[in-house]
Backbone bond lengths (Angstrom), bond angles and torsions (degrees), N, CA, C in turn:
res aa  C-N    CA-C-N  psi(-1)  N-CA   C-N-CA  omega(-1)  CA-C   N-CA-C  phi
1 M - - - 1.469 - - 1.530 111.11 -
2 N 1.376 115.48 -35.03 1.454 119.43 177.33 1.524 111.37 -56.57
3 E 1.324 115.88 -47.03 1.458 120.62 -177.49 1.524 110.94 -66.04
4 L 1.324 116.06 -38.83 1.465 120.40 178.36 1.533 110.53 -62.13
5 L 1.324 115.86 -43.47 1.467 119.62 178.91 1.527 111.18 -62.43
6 R 1.325 116.33 -39.92 1.460 119.39 179.11 1.525 110.56 -63.02
7 I 1.336 116.44 -41.17 1.463 120.45 -179.71 1.520 110.92 -65.22
8 V 1.349 115.74 -46.73 1.468 119.76 179.67 1.526 110.50 -63.81
9 A 1.337 116.75 -43.88 1.465 120.56 -179.48 1.525 110.97 -61.64
10 A 1.348 116.34 -44.57 1.464 120.09 179.82 1.517 110.95 -63.42
11 D 1.335 115.95 -39.26 1.469 120.66 -179.70 1.522 111.02 -64.76
12 K 1.333 116.35 -46.73 1.460 120.27 -178.49 1.528 111.39 -68.13
13 R 1.314 116.50 -37.62 1.465 118.84 178.70 1.523 111.34 -67.91
14 E 1.315 116.75 -34.31 1.459 119.82 178.08 1.527 110.62 -67.65
15 E 1.331 116.24 -41.23 1.466 119.87 176.54 1.524 110.89 -62.47
16 L 1.328 115.35 -45.02 1.459 119.65 -179.82 1.528 110.62 -64.60
17 K 1.334 116.77 -38.43 1.467 120.77 178.94 1.521 111.14 -61.09
18 T 1.334 116.32 -41.79 1.461 120.44 178.51 1.528 110.45 -63.84
19 F 1.316 115.86 -44.77 1.464 120.39 179.44 1.529 110.96 -64.20
20 L 1.340 116.44 -41.75 1.465 120.39 178.32 1.527 110.08 -59.24
21 G 1.333 115.83 -41.16 1.457 119.61 179.82 1.513 112.10 -59.40
22 E 1.348 116.43 -40.00 1.464 120.25 179.08 1.527 111.18 -69.43
23 V 1.336 116.28 -41.47 1.466 119.86 179.08 1.525 110.07 -62.73
24 I 1.340 116.28 -42.72 1.467 120.66 179.19 1.519 110.75 -64.32
25 R 1.333 116.24 -43.55 1.465 120.60 -177.36 1.524 111.28 -61.77
26 F 1.315 116.61 -45.17 1.456 119.40 -178.69 1.526 112.27 -78.66
27 G 1.337 116.32 -25.01 1.453 118.64 173.04 1.522 110.60 -62.66
28 N 1.324 116.37 -36.93 1.461 120.77 178.25 1.525 112.16 -67.93
29 R 1.339 116.75 -19.85 1.461 120.41 177.39 1.523 112.35 -84.26
30 S 1.312 115.86 -12.70 1.458 120.12 -176.15 1.527 111.11 -67.27
31 K 1.321 115.51 147.66 1.462 120.61 175.66 1.527 111.10 -71.41
32 D 1.317 116.00 -26.65 1.464 121.18 179.74 1.529 109.00 -84.42
33 R 1.313 117.44 117.52 1.463 122.27 -174.35 1.524 113.53 -67.92
34 Q 1.319 118.00 -14.03 1.464 119.13 178.91 1.520 111.90 -66.71
35 W 1.331 117.43 -18.21 1.458 121.02 179.06 1.518 112.60 -96.26
36 H 1.340 117.25 4.37 1.457 121.21 178.25 1.531 110.25 -82.49
37 S 1.337 116.89 149.39 1.476 123.31 175.94 1.522 111.92 53.61
38 L 1.317 116.89 48.19 1.467 120.91 -178.93 1.521 112.44 -69.41
39 E 1.344 117.85 -14.64 1.457 119.51 -179.16 1.523 111.22 -59.61
40 R 1.335 117.37 -31.83 1.466 120.79 178.42 1.529 110.65 -67.58
41 Y 1.303 115.82 -41.47 1.472 120.32 179.53 1.524 110.29 -66.70
42 F 1.333 116.86 -44.36 1.462 120.33 -178.92 1.529 111.20 -66.15
43 E 1.338 116.24 -35.53 1.466 120.01 177.62 1.526 110.57 -64.99
44 K 1.313 115.69 -37.53 1.464 120.37 179.87 1.523 111.64 -66.62
45 I 1.326 117.11 -47.44 1.462 119.00 -176.71 1.524 111.52 -74.60
46 S 1.334 117.52 -17.68 1.464 119.54 178.30 1.518 111.67 -66.96
47 R 1.322 116.89 -15.52 1.475 121.24 178.03 1.527 111.26 -82.30
48 E 1.322 116.78 -13.81 1.458 119.75 176.88 1.526 108.92 -76.03
49 L 1.313 116.36 143.67 1.460 119.91 -174.35 1.519 113.69 -108.54
50 L 1.317 117.50 -34.17 1.456 119.88 -174.02 1.526 111.41 -104.67
51 P 1.330 116.56 131.22 1.473 119.55 176.53 1.512 110.76 -68.62
52 Q 1.306 116.51 152.56 1.454 121.70 179.23 1.525 109.21 -104.00
53 K 1.331 115.09 135.80 1.455 120.12 -176.98 1.524 111.67 -59.30
54 Q 1.333 116.16 -43.68 1.465 119.80 -179.09 1.529 110.97 -64.39
55 L 1.342 115.72 -40.83 1.460 120.03 179.18 1.522 110.62 -63.75
56 K 1.338 116.49 -40.31 1.454 120.62 179.18 1.521 110.67 -62.38
57 E 1.331 116.42 -45.13 1.465 120.38 -179.57 1.523 110.92 -63.66
58 E 1.331 115.93 -40.77 1.463 120.06 179.71 1.529 110.78 -66.43
59 A 1.346 116.34 -42.55 1.458 120.66 -178.94 1.521 111.03 -64.65
60 E 1.332 116.66 -41.91 1.465 119.82 179.21 1.522 110.69 -63.40
61 L 1.341 116.22 -38.12 1.461 120.45 178.41 1.526 110.32 -66.28
62 V 1.332 116.67 -43.26 1.461 121.26 179.55 1.523 110.31 -62.41
63 I 1.331 116.49 -44.51 1.464 120.85 179.29 1.522 110.42 -60.45
64 E 1.328 115.80 -43.67 1.467 120.20 179.03 1.532 110.84 -61.64
65 Q 1.334 116.27 -42.23 1.462 119.88 179.28 1.527 111.27 -64.34
66 L 1.332 116.31 -40.99 1.458 119.97 178.82 1.517 111.13 -65.36
67 M 1.324 116.49 -39.61 1.466 120.45 178.59 1.525 110.75 -61.31
68 I 1.327 116.31 -41.86 1.463 120.50 178.48 1.527 110.17 -63.63
69 S 1.345 115.74 -44.17 1.466 119.73 178.90 1.523 111.06 -62.95
70 V 1.322 116.25 -37.72 1.463 121.16 178.56 1.525 110.53 -63.71
71 Q 1.317 116.75 -43.61 1.466 120.30 179.59 1.526 110.85 -62.97
72 Y 1.328 115.97 -41.13 1.469 119.28 176.90 1.533 110.93 -65.70
73 T 1.340 116.55 -34.48 1.460 120.29 179.17 1.528 110.55 -67.41
74 A 1.328 116.09 -39.82 1.460 119.56 176.72 1.527 110.51 -62.94
75 E 1.327 115.41 -43.02 1.468 119.86 178.19 1.523 110.63 -65.21
76 L 1.333 116.54 -38.13 1.465 121.15 178.72 1.520 110.64 -59.43
77 Y 1.308 116.78 -45.31 1.468 120.09 -179.36 1.526 110.52 -61.09
78 Q 1.329 116.98 -44.43 1.457 120.80 -179.72 1.524 111.31 -64.41
79 E 1.328 115.99 -44.47 1.460 119.63 -179.06 1.526 111.90 -70.37
80 W 1.313 116.39 -27.77 1.461 120.28 177.06 1.534 110.43 -66.81
81 Q 1.323 115.37 -37.57 1.464 119.56 176.93 1.528 110.49 -64.11
82 I 1.331 115.97 -40.35 1.469 120.35 177.96 1.521 109.75 -64.65
83 L 1.336 116.61 -42.42 1.466 120.71 177.92 1.521 111.01 -60.18
84 D 1.316 116.44 -42.23 1.460 120.68 178.99 1.521 110.80 -60.97
85 K 1.326 117.30 -39.61 1.467 121.38 178.45 1.530 110.81 -66.84
86 F 1.354 115.89 -42.78 1.465 119.97 177.57 1.530 111.22 -58.98
87 E 1.328 115.68 -42.33 1.463 119.90 -179.72 1.532 111.13 -63.43
88 Q 1.319 116.18 -41.75 1.462 120.19 178.81 1.526 110.81 -65.44
89 D 1.332 116.21 -43.24 1.471 120.25 179.52 1.532 110.70 -62.93
90 Y 1.337 115.33 -40.67 1.464 119.97 -178.81 1.531 111.19 -66.08
91 L 1.324 116.72 -44.15 1.463 120.50 179.02 1.528 111.17 -64.54
92 R 1.323 115.90 -39.11 1.463 119.73 178.70 1.525 110.88 -65.45
93 K 1.331 115.22 -39.76 1.465 119.46 179.95 1.530 110.66 -68.46
94 C 1.329 117.08 -36.72 1.469 120.33 177.72 1.530 110.71 -62.02
95 Q 1.315 116.04 -39.43 1.462 119.94 178.28 1.523 111.17 -65.04
96 E 1.345 115.15 -37.70 1.468 119.04 177.90 1.523 110.38 -66.29
97 E 1.329 115.73 -38.19 1.468 120.66 -179.95 1.535 111.53 -64.72
98 D 1.317 115.48 -32.08 1.466 119.08 179.60 1.523 111.72 -67.42
99 N 1.319 116.59 -25.59 1.463 121.18 -177.17 1.518 113.64 -96.48
100 S 1.320 116.59 -12.61 1.463 119.09 -179.71 1.525 108.90 -152.70
101 A 1.331 116.51 166.52 1.465 121.92 -179.94 1.515 108.82 -134.31
102 G 1.337 114.75 150.18 1.462 118.84 178.51 1.501 110.62 171.90
103 T 1.319 115.70 148.57 1.468 119.75 -177.76 1.510 111.66 -62.94
104 Q 1.336 115.96 -41.87 1.459 119.95 -176.55 1.530 110.51 -63.62
105 K 1.339 114.91 -42.74 1.455 118.43 179.74 1.525 110.98 -67.84
106 G 1.323 116.68 -36.14 1.452 119.65 177.88 1.514 111.71 -62.94
107 D 1.331 117.10 -40.65 1.459 121.58 177.02 1.522 110.52 -64.27
108 S 1.309 115.56 -40.41 1.470 119.80 179.37 1.513 111.04 -62.75
109 L 1.304 116.92 -40.12 1.462 121.08 179.22 1.528 110.67 -65.86
110 A 1.324 116.47 -38.89 1.466 120.51 179.21 1.528 110.82 -64.03
111 I 1.334 116.07 -38.61 1.466 120.12 178.18 1.519 110.86 -64.67
112 L 1.329 116.21 -44.34 1.463 120.44 178.80 1.522 111.11 -62.67
113 R 1.335 116.00 -39.34 1.456 120.52 179.67 1.532 110.78 -63.69
114 A 1.333 115.85 -40.98 1.465 120.39 179.11 1.534 110.72 -66.37
115 D 1.343 116.24 -41.87 1.471 120.46 177.93 1.528 110.70 -61.87
116 L 1.321 115.53 -43.27 1.461 120.80 -179.58 1.522 110.99 -62.92
117 K 1.315 116.81 -42.97 1.461 121.26 -180.00 1.527 110.81 -63.89
118 G 1.336 115.76 -44.44 1.460 119.40 -179.30 1.524 112.30 -65.94
119 Q 1.332 116.44 -39.56 1.466 120.06 180.00 1.527 111.37 -69.79
120 T 1.308 116.95 -36.10 1.468 121.18 177.26 1.524 110.38 -61.97
121 K 1.320 116.40 -43.11 1.464 120.94 178.68 1.531 110.54 -64.49
122 H 1.335 116.29 -40.13 1.462 121.06 -179.66 1.528 110.77 -63.53
123 V 1.319 116.87 -44.71 1.459 121.46 178.72 1.525 110.69 -63.97
124 R 1.311 117.57 -39.64 1.460 121.79 179.33 1.532 110.67 -61.84
125 N 1.321 116.80 -40.77 1.464 120.89 178.26 1.529 111.87 -67.23
126 L 1.339 116.09 -39.56 1.457 120.19 179.29 1.526 111.03 -65.66
127 K 1.313 117.33 -34.98 1.467 120.91 177.72 1.524 110.80 -56.80
128 K 1.320 115.80 -41.89 1.464 120.84 -177.17 1.529 111.72 -66.98
129 K 1.344 117.24 -28.90 1.456 121.31 -176.19 1.524 113.34 -94.36
130 S 1.316 116.95 -13.11 1.459 121.11 -172.81 1.522 112.02 -99.87
131 L 1.353 115.51 -177.99 1.456 121.21 176.95 1.520 112.07 -66.25
132 W 1.315 116.59 -13.88 1.462 120.92 178.41 1.522 111.62 -56.32
133 S 1.327 116.29 -36.96 1.469 120.89 -175.69 1.525 112.46 -87.33
134 R 1.348 117.39 -1.33 1.459 120.39 -177.66 1.527 110.90 -94.18
135 S 1.303 116.42 141.02 1.464 121.12 173.83 1.524 108.83 -88.88
136 L 1.316 115.96 164.71 1.461 120.73 177.71 1.521 110.26 -59.94
137 E 1.317 116.79 -38.13 1.468 121.02 -178.92 1.531 111.57 -63.68
138 E 1.324 116.71 -39.45 1.463 120.80 179.02 1.522 110.75 -64.39
139 V 1.325 116.37 -44.46 1.456 120.52 -179.28 1.525 110.73 -68.87
140 M 1.332 117.41 -36.31 1.460 121.18 178.79 1.525 110.95 -58.87
141 E 1.306 116.78 -42.99 1.461 120.25 -179.94 1.523 111.43 -58.65
142 K 1.306 116.08 -41.94 1.461 120.61 -179.71 1.526 111.09 -70.59
143 L 1.327 116.72 -39.98 1.458 120.46 -178.82 1.518 112.02 -65.95
144 V 1.311 117.19 -38.56 1.464 120.70 178.92 1.528 110.22 -63.37
145 D 1.316 117.73 -40.14 1.468 121.18 176.50 1.533 110.58 -61.15
146 I 1.336 116.01 -42.94 1.464 120.49 -179.71 1.525 110.57 -65.47
147 V 1.340 116.79 -43.71 1.465 120.79 -179.95 1.523 110.39 -61.20
148 H 1.322 116.74 -44.46 1.465 121.07 178.24 1.532 110.21 -55.51
149 Y 1.292 115.80 -47.43 1.461 121.46 -179.42 1.532 111.31 -63.12
150 L 1.333 117.04 -44.82 1.460 120.87 -177.73 1.530 111.61 -64.71
151 I 1.324 117.10 -40.66 1.460 120.62 178.98 1.519 110.66 -60.09
152 L 1.326 116.45 -46.58 1.466 120.26 -178.82 1.522 111.88 -66.57
153 E 1.326 117.08 -40.06 1.459 120.29 -178.30 1.532 111.22 -68.43
154 I 1.319 117.44 -39.40 1.466 120.07 179.02 1.523 110.41 -68.66
155 N 1.330 116.78 -40.54 1.467 119.67 175.28 1.522 111.21 -62.04
156 Y 1.323 115.99 -39.50 1.465 120.64 -179.48 1.527 111.07 -67.29
157 A 1.327 116.85 -38.11 1.461 121.06 -177.31 1.516 112.48 -74.62
158 F 1.344 116.85 -41.53 1.461 120.34 -170.36 1.518 113.91 -115.73
159 G 1.330 118.09 -4.61 1.450 120.27 -175.57 1.515 109.94 93.77
160 S 1.338 115.78 162.41 1.462 119.99 -176.11 1.514 112.17 -73.62
161 N 1.340 117.33 -19.37 1.463 120.91 179.28 1.517 108.26 -132.38
162 E 1.326 117.74 117.21 1.464 121.07 -175.52 1.505 113.13 -68.78
163 Y 1.363 117.60 -13.78 1.452 120.30 -177.56 1.527 112.00 -96.40
164 E 1.340 117.35 0.91 1.451 120.89 -179.91 1.525 109.04 -127.71
165 V 1.334 115.12 84.85 1.460 120.15 179.87 1.520 108.23 -122.79
166 S 1.313 116.48 110.59 1.456 120.50 -179.93 1.510 109.82 -76.94
167 A 1.359 115.91 168.38 1.461 120.10 179.23 1.516 110.08 -61.02
168 E 1.328 116.19 -41.68 1.461 120.13 178.40 1.515 110.54 -67.28
169 G 1.327 115.27 -40.07 1.454 119.72 -179.50 1.502 112.47 -64.75
170 S 1.353 116.25 -33.04 1.455 118.70 -178.45 1.512 111.45 -66.95
171 V 1.326 116.81 -35.20 1.459 119.34 178.87 1.519 110.44 -66.39
172 S 1.347 115.44 -47.60 1.465 118.45 -178.64 1.514 110.28 -65.06
173 S 1.329 117.75 -33.92 1.460 120.51 178.58 1.513 110.43 -65.37
174 C 1.318 116.37 -41.66 1.463 119.77 178.76 1.517 110.30 -60.41
175 Q 1.336 114.91 -40.15 1.448 118.65 -179.42 1.522 111.17 -68.68
176 R 1.328 116.55 -26.28 1.454 120.07 -176.78 1.521 112.63 -89.64
177 L 1.314 117.68 -6.89 1.459 119.17 -179.05 1.518 111.56 -60.74
178 G 1.346 116.56 -30.59 1.459 118.98 178.31 1.515 112.72 -63.12
179 P 1.318 118.59 -56.85 1.473 120.65 179.31 1.528 112.72 -58.44
180 A 1.337 116.24 -29.97 1.470 118.11 -178.85 1.516 111.97 -83.83
181 G 1.336 115.86 -7.21 1.462 119.35 -175.66 1.512 114.16 -56.18
182 L 1.332 116.66 -40.67 1.460 120.24 -178.65 1.521 110.68 -62.58
183 A 1.334 116.28 -43.12 1.465 119.66 179.78 1.523 110.82 -63.09
184 L 1.343 116.37 -45.76 1.460 119.22 -179.38 1.527 110.62 -66.67
185 H 1.316 116.23 -34.33 1.461 121.14 178.05 1.526 110.40 -59.60
186 Y 1.321 116.69 -48.04 1.455 119.38 -178.67 1.522 112.55 -75.20
187 A 1.357 116.14 -25.27 1.466 117.84 172.90 1.524 108.77 -63.19
188 N 1.322 116.06 -40.06 1.463 120.19 179.04 1.518 111.58 -68.48
189 I 1.321 117.38 -35.42 1.464 120.42 178.78 1.522 109.80 -55.51
190 I 1.327 115.64 -43.13 1.453 120.10 -176.18 1.526 111.68 -81.30
191 M 1.342 117.49 -35.09 1.448 120.09 -170.26 1.527 115.40 -93.25
192 Q 1.341 119.10 -27.56 1.458 120.97 -174.31 1.517 111.23 -79.18
193 I 1.283 115.78 99.62 1.465 122.41 176.91 1.516 107.55 -143.76
194 D 1.317 118.99 141.62 1.454 122.37 -179.63 1.518 111.07 -62.91
195 T 1.328 116.31 147.36 1.460 120.11 178.69 1.523 110.62 -62.71
196 L 1.303 115.97 -42.92 1.466 120.83 177.26 1.514 108.79 -109.16
197 V 1.312 117.16 124.05 1.456 120.60 179.46 1.512 109.12 -94.53
198 S 1.312 116.44 160.52 1.454 121.09 -178.80 1.518 111.27 -71.13
199 L 1.322 115.96 163.76 1.460 121.12 -179.92 1.522 110.75 -60.46
200 S 1.327 116.72 -38.87 1.464 119.38 -179.93 1.517 111.52 -63.10
201 S 1.325 116.41 -34.68 1.467 119.92 178.47 1.521 110.85 -68.07
202 L 1.336 116.47 -38.66 1.459 120.22 178.05 1.525 110.52 -64.53
203 I 1.331 115.81 -39.95 1.464 119.64 178.00 1.525 110.27 -64.66
204 L 1.333 115.51 -40.36 1.466 120.30 177.94 1.517 110.52 -61.18
205 L 1.332 116.61 -44.71 1.458 120.78 178.89 1.523 110.47 -59.61
206 L 1.325 116.93 -46.56 1.456 121.13 -179.53 1.522 110.89 -61.93
207 H 1.341 116.30 -43.24 1.464 121.55 -178.43 1.527 111.06 -59.37
208 V 1.334 115.57 -49.52 1.460 119.56 -176.95 1.519 110.69 -68.93
209 F 1.340 116.90 -39.25 1.451 119.99 -179.38 1.525 110.96 -62.99
210 L 1.325 116.62 -39.96 1.460 120.29 179.84 1.524 111.73 -64.60
211 F 1.327 115.98 -27.05 1.459 119.14 179.38 1.522 111.96 -83.99
212 G 1.344 116.58 -3.14 1.456 118.88 169.33 1.514 116.68 105.82
213 I 1.343 119.47 1.92 1.457 119.64 177.26 1.525 108.76 -73.97
214 D 1.329 117.03 134.42 1.445 120.39 177.95 1.528 109.68 -55.89
215 S 1.326 116.51 134.57 1.464 120.87 -174.66 1.520 112.09 -60.36
216 F 1.328 117.60 -34.60 1.454 120.05 179.72 1.524 111.59 -66.31
217 I 1.339 116.07 -44.01 1.450 119.92 178.29 1.523 109.66 -60.95
218 F 1.327 115.97 -40.61 1.461 118.71 178.96 1.523 111.08 -64.60
219 L 1.339 117.59 -42.31 1.457 120.05 -179.44 1.521 110.80 -63.18
220 L 1.318 117.10 -40.02 1.464 120.22 174.85 1.515 109.90 -57.77
221 F 1.328 115.37 -46.63 1.463 120.71 177.87 1.519 110.88 -59.62
222 F 1.341 117.07 -42.32 1.454 120.50 -176.24 1.529 111.47 -69.51
223 Y 1.352 117.27 -39.52 1.458 121.01 177.95 1.533 110.69 -56.64
224 I 1.337 115.34 -50.84 1.460 120.37 -175.89 1.524 110.36 -70.03
225 L 1.330 116.75 -42.17 1.458 120.67 -179.37 1.518 110.71 -60.28
226 K 1.325 117.04 -41.41 1.457 120.85 -178.41 1.525 110.45 -62.20
227 F 1.336 116.41 -39.40 1.453 120.14 178.14 1.528 110.87 -65.65
228 V 1.329 116.20 -45.06 1.463 121.03 -177.83 1.530 110.13 -61.69
229 V 1.328 116.64 -42.57 1.461 120.90 -178.06 1.520 111.10 -66.39
230 N 1.352 116.77 -38.97 1.462 120.91 -175.17 1.522 113.38 -87.53
231 K 1.325 116.73 -5.60 1.473 119.87 -175.54 1.532 110.67 -67.22
């Protein structure tokens, strides 16, 4: 069991290290200097051993809020595609109307116009609820809270050093794997993504990036969305 714990601890710490690197990298891109050089802050809190109840509650709330925003972002992308189709259909119908006249065609154009208006309003509302309306600074604040929580929970579950697990410590660690499960679960939500993504995913990334969403925010959305879809 000792060896198994070491393997699991090393695996989770490696995943967290990769995620920390991304958070630090994009924090340095932030206009707000408080998010610069986060490696010093993360190194400091890594020395803490016990998770804090208030921090756990705050982190769980932040994760829940991000999940909701991610779901709205996924819906936004789908509805945006529908809006794009409506716009194309409407423009095509307008061109047809220019070449011919008729009551039936006029009614058809009015229906398309109404559909286009309704879909535009729907997309506008989804923008407000999704990651589209979030700045990098807003997301950074939430991510730092999550990282703080994950560091403490992993230290609590496996000890501050994965290479020093006593026989007594291994028993208590096994018992603590349950309480730490939620933290590890959400670490996996963010970190578990295939090395090579499908062509459709690359097209999705390009589409959203061209519309102006920060690539990091989109990747966060894609990490979580991929987990939700495959769950």
